[in-house]
C-alpha positions as CSV (number, residue, x, y, z in Angstrom):
1,M,-15.0,77.4,28.1
2,I,-11.2,77.2,27.2
3,A,-10.0,75.5,24.6
4,S,-6.7,74.2,24.3
5,L,-3.7,76.1,23.1
6,A,-2.7,76.2,19.3
7,Q,0.1,74.8,17.4
8,V,1.3,72.0,20.1
9,V,4.2,69.9,18.9
10,L,5.1,66.9,21.1
11,A,8.8,65.7,20.7
12,D,7.6,61.9,20.2
13,D,4.8,63.1,17.8
14,P,5.7,64.1,14.4
15,H,2.5,65.7,13.7
16,Q,2.0,69.8,14.1
17,R,-1.3,70.2,15.1
18,I,-3.3,73.4,15.2
19,S,-6.6,73.5,17.8
20,P,-8.4,76.8,18.7
21,G,-7.1,79.0,21.6
22,G,-9.5,80.9,23.4
23,P,-13.0,81.0,24.3
24,I,-16.0,79.6,22.6
25,G,-17.6,82.1,20.5
26,A,-16.3,85.0,18.2
27,Y,-12.7,84.9,17.1
28,S,-10.5,88.0,17.8
29,V,-7.6,88.8,16.0
30,E,-5.4,88.7,19.0
31,Q,-6.1,84.9,19.6
32,W,-6.2,84.7,16.0
33,K,-2.4,85.9,15.7
34,K,-1.8,83.7,19.2
35,D,-3.2,80.3,17.0
36,W,-1.3,81.6,13.8
37,P,1.6,83.1,14.7
38,G,3.9,84.2,11.6
39,C,1.1,85.1,9.2
40,R,1.6,88.2,7.0
41,Y,-1.7,89.0,6.5
42,E,-5.5,87.8,7.2
43,D,-8.8,88.1,5.7
44,G,-12.0,87.6,7.3
45,V,-11.1,87.5,11.2
46,K,-11.3,91.2,11.8
47,E,-14.7,91.4,10.0
48,G,-16.1,88.7,12.2
49,R,-16.5,85.9,10.1
50,L,-14.6,83.3,12.2
51,S,-15.6,82.3,15.5
52,I,-14.8,79.0,18.0
53,V,-17.6,76.5,18.1
54,Q,-17.8,73.0,20.3
55,T,-18.5,70.3,18.4
56,A,-18.6,66.7,19.2
57,N,-15.3,65.9,18.9
58,G,-14.3,69.3,20.7
59,P,-13.7,73.3,19.5
60,A,-13.2,73.7,15.8
61,F,-13.1,77.2,13.9
62,R,-16.6,77.8,12.4
63,V,-16.2,80.2,9.0
64,D,-19.6,82.0,7.9
65,Y,-19.7,82.9,4.7
66,A,-20.8,86.5,3.6
67,I,-24.5,86.1,1.8
68,G,-23.7,88.0,-1.7
69,E,-19.8,87.9,-1.4
70,I,-16.9,86.4,-2.8
71,G,-13.3,85.8,-2.2
72,P,-11.3,85.5,0.8
73,A,-11.6,89.7,1.7
74,Q,-14.9,89.9,1.2
75,G,-16.9,86.4,2.0
76,G,-14.7,84.0,3.1
77,A,-11.4,83.8,5.4
78,G,-7.7,83.6,4.6
79,W,-4.2,83.4,5.3
80,R,-0.9,81.9,4.6
81,F,1.0,79.8,7.6
82,P,4.3,79.2,7.6
83,I,5.2,75.5,8.4
84,K,8.4,73.7,8.9
85,Q,10.1,73.5,5.1
86,A,10.1,70.4,3.4
87,D,9.7,68.1,0.2
88,C,7.2,66.0,1.4
89,A,3.9,67.2,3.4
90,E,0.9,66.0,3.9
91,L,-1.9,68.6,5.4
92,T,-5.2,66.9,7.4
93,Y,-8.2,68.6,8.8
94,T,-11.7,67.6,9.6
95,L,-14.3,69.5,7.9
96,A,-18.0,69.9,8.0
97,F,-20.8,72.1,6.1
98,T,-24.1,73.0,7.3
99,K,-26.9,71.4,6.4
100,D,-28.6,73.7,3.9
101,F,-25.0,75.2,2.4
102,D,-25.2,77.0,-0.3
103,W,-22.6,75.1,-3.4
104,V,-23.5,77.7,-5.8
105,K,-20.6,77.2,-8.7
106,G,-18.2,76.6,-6.0
107,G,-15.9,77.9,-3.6
108,K,-12.0,77.0,-1.9
109,L,-10.7,75.0,1.0
110,P,-7.3,74.6,2.6
111,G,-4.3,73.4,1.1
112,L,-0.4,73.7,0.9
113,S,2.0,75.9,-0.9
114,G,5.4,77.1,-1.7
115,G,7.6,79.5,-2.7
116,P,7.8,83.6,-2.2
117,D,4.7,84.5,-4.0
118,S,1.0,83.9,-3.2
119,V,0.8,82.0,-6.4
120,T,-3.0,82.1,-6.6
121,G,-5.7,84.6,-8.1
122,G,-4.6,84.6,-11.6
123,N,-0.9,84.7,-10.6
124,P,0.8,81.6,-12.8
125,A,3.2,79.0,-11.7
126,N,6.6,79.5,-13.3
127,G,8.8,76.7,-11.3
128,R,10.4,79.9,-9.6
129,N,8.0,81.9,-7.9
130,G,6.0,79.1,-5.9
131,F,2.7,76.8,-6.2
132,S,-0.1,76.2,-4.6
133,V,-2.8,73.4,-3.7
134,R,-6.2,73.9,-2.4
135,L,-9.2,71.8,-2.3
136,M,-12.4,73.1,-3.7
137,W,-16.0,72.1,-3.4
138,R,-18.2,72.4,-6.6
139,K,-21.7,72.2,-7.7
140,D,-23.9,70.0,-6.0
141,G,-21.3,69.1,-3.6
142,R,-18.6,67.6,-5.9
143,G,-15.0,68.4,-4.9
144,E,-11.4,68.6,-6.9
145,A,-8.0,69.9,-6.1
146,Y,-7.3,73.2,-7.4
147,V,-4.0,73.5,-8.3
148,Y,-1.4,76.1,-9.7
149,H,1.9,74.3,-11.4
150,M,4.5,74.9,-13.5
151,H,2.6,73.1,-16.6
152,Q,-1.2,74.5,-15.7
153,P,-2.7,75.0,-19.2
154,G,-3.9,78.5,-18.6
155,K,-3.7,81.9,-16.2
156,Y,-5.7,80.4,-13.2
157,G,-5.3,77.3,-11.4
158,E,-6.0,73.6,-13.4
159,S,-9.0,71.7,-12.0
160,L,-8.3,68.0,-10.8
161,S,-11.9,66.4,-10.2
162,F,-12.4,63.8,-7.8
163,P,-14.4,60.7,-8.8
164,P,-18.0,61.7,-10.4
165,D,-20.1,60.2,-7.8
166,F,-18.3,61.7,-5.0
167,R,-20.1,64.7,-2.9
168,F,-19.1,66.4,0.3
169,P,-21.7,65.5,3.0
170,T,-23.8,68.1,4.7
171,S,-24.1,68.3,8.9
172,D,-21.8,65.3,8.8
173,E,-18.0,65.4,9.4
174,I,-15.4,64.8,6.6
175,K,-11.9,64.0,7.1
176,I,-10.0,65.3,4.3
177,R,-6.0,64.0,4.0
178,L,-4.0,66.0,1.3
179,R,-0.4,64.9,0.3
180,V,2.0,66.8,-1.8
181,S,5.6,65.6,-3.0
182,L,8.0,67.8,-5.0
183,N,9.6,67.1,-8.0
184,K,13.3,66.2,-8.5
185,I,14.5,69.7,-10.7
186,G,14.2,68.8,-14.3
187,Q,11.7,65.8,-14.2
188,R,8.0,65.9,-14.2
189,N,8.0,63.2,-10.9
190,G,6.2,65.1,-8.1
191,K,3.1,64.0,-6.3
192,L,-0.3,64.7,-5.2
193,D,-2.7,62.4,-3.4
194,V,-5.7,63.1,-1.6
195,W,-8.2,61.0,0.5
196,A,-11.3,61.4,2.5
197,G,-13.1,59.2,5.0
198,S,-15.0,59.1,8.6
199,P,-13.4,60.8,11.0
200,G,-12.1,57.8,13.6
201,S,-12.0,55.5,10.9
202,S,-8.8,54.0,9.1
203,T,-11.1,53.4,6.1
204,E,-10.1,55.9,3.5
205,T,-11.1,56.5,-0.2
206,H,-8.3,58.0,-2.5
207,L,-9.9,60.3,-4.4
208,L,-6.7,61.4,-6.5
209,S,-3.2,60.5,-7.5
210,R,-0.8,62.7,-9.5
211,S,2.5,61.2,-9.9
212,D,3.5,63.7,-12.9
213,M,3.8,67.1,-11.2
214,E,6.4,69.4,-11.9
215,W,6.0,72.0,-9.1
216,R,9.8,73.8,-9.6
217,S,12.8,74.3,-11.3
218,D,14.1,76.3,-8.5
219,P,16.2,73.4,-6.4
220,S,15.5,76.0,-3.1
221,L,11.6,76.1,-3.4
222,S,9.9,74.0,-1.0
223,I,6.3,73.4,0.6
224,D,6.6,75.9,3.4
225,S,3.1,77.1,4.2
226,L,-0.4,76.0,5.2
227,L,-2.7,77.8,2.9
228,F,-5.9,78.3,4.7
229,E,-8.6,79.5,2.3
230,T,-12.5,79.3,2.1
231,F,-14.4,81.5,0.1
232,H,-17.0,81.1,-2.3
233,G,-15.6,82.2,-5.9
234,G,-15.0,82.1,-8.6
235,G,-14.3,85.7,-10.3
236,D,-18.0,87.0,-10.2
237,E,-21.0,87.5,-8.1
238,T,-22.5,84.4,-9.9
239,W,-20.5,82.4,-7.7
240,A,-21.5,83.9,-4.3
241,P,-23.9,82.3,-1.6
242,R,-27.7,83.3,-1.6
243,H,-28.4,82.4,2.2
244,K,-26.4,81.7,5.5
245,S,-23.8,79.1,4.9
246,S,-20.8,77.9,7.4
247,T,-18.4,75.2,7.4
248,T,-16.4,74.2,10.5
249,F,-12.7,72.9,10.6
250,S,-11.0,70.6,13.4
251,N,-8.0,68.4,14.0
252,I,-5.9,70.3,11.6
253,S,-2.2,68.6,11.6
254,I,0.6,68.7,9.4
255,A,2.9,65.9,9.0
256,W,6.5,65.3,7.2
257,P,6.4,61.7,5.4
258,Q,9.2,60.3,3.8
259,H,10.1,61.9,0.4
260,P,9.3,59.2,-1.9
261,T,12.4,59.8,-4.0
262,D,14.3,59.4,-0.8
263,K,13.2,55.9,0.1
C-alpha cells in the first residue's frame, strides 16, 4: 500500500502538511529524506526505530522506543525539519501511546524551534543562539511544555506543567496544537499556548497559556523548524523504558497565524 506523498502544500491552504510517503512497514532513510527534506541530522531512522503503520485515520509514523535506552540517538528518534520562517507558528499533530506505554519519569514530544544553534540538551538560550519548545510526557501520563528561553532558571529547559488533572491517554488518539508567538525585541511579550482535544472534534482544552515569554534579543531570529524529537529522558538510565513502548504520529501540519502584535 502506498501512502500519500509528504509535505503537500496547496495554494488555497495556509497549512504545510507532512504525511508518510512510501509503503507500510519499515521506514528507510531514503524515504525519510523524501518526506523530511533539508534536515541536517537524523536519529533513530537508520537504527530501525521508525516505521509507517496503517491506523483508522490513515497512515502514521510509529516510533518504537529502545528498552533500557534514553535520548534520540539511542532510544527514540529526532531531527530538525526546516519550515517557513515566521514570528508566529502553530504545530498540530495527532498522537497515540500504546496501551501499556512505560511512562517511567518522562520523555520528549515534538515541538517548534528557531535560531542558528540547537538550543536543547543543556545548551541554554541567550536570546541570540535560538530557542525551543517541546512537549513532554511525565510519570503516569502527566504533561508539560519543556522550554528553552531567555529567562529559563537553569542550564536545562524549564518545565511548564499542564493542569494537574491532565493525563495523556493510552490507546486512544489525542490531537495536540502548539502555538509560539515571538516577542518584540526588549520586551517579555512573547506567547506560548498548548491545546489538546479529540481528533475530529472542534472542542479543545487550553492546557497552557503564557504571554510573558522572551524568546529572542536578536530581531533576525525567527521560528524556523519543526523539532521532531521523541525519546525517554532525562539524563540517566532511570528514565529508560523497561518494556516495549511505542507512539504514533499523524495529521502533522504547520500553520502561520497572524502574529498577535500585528493585530
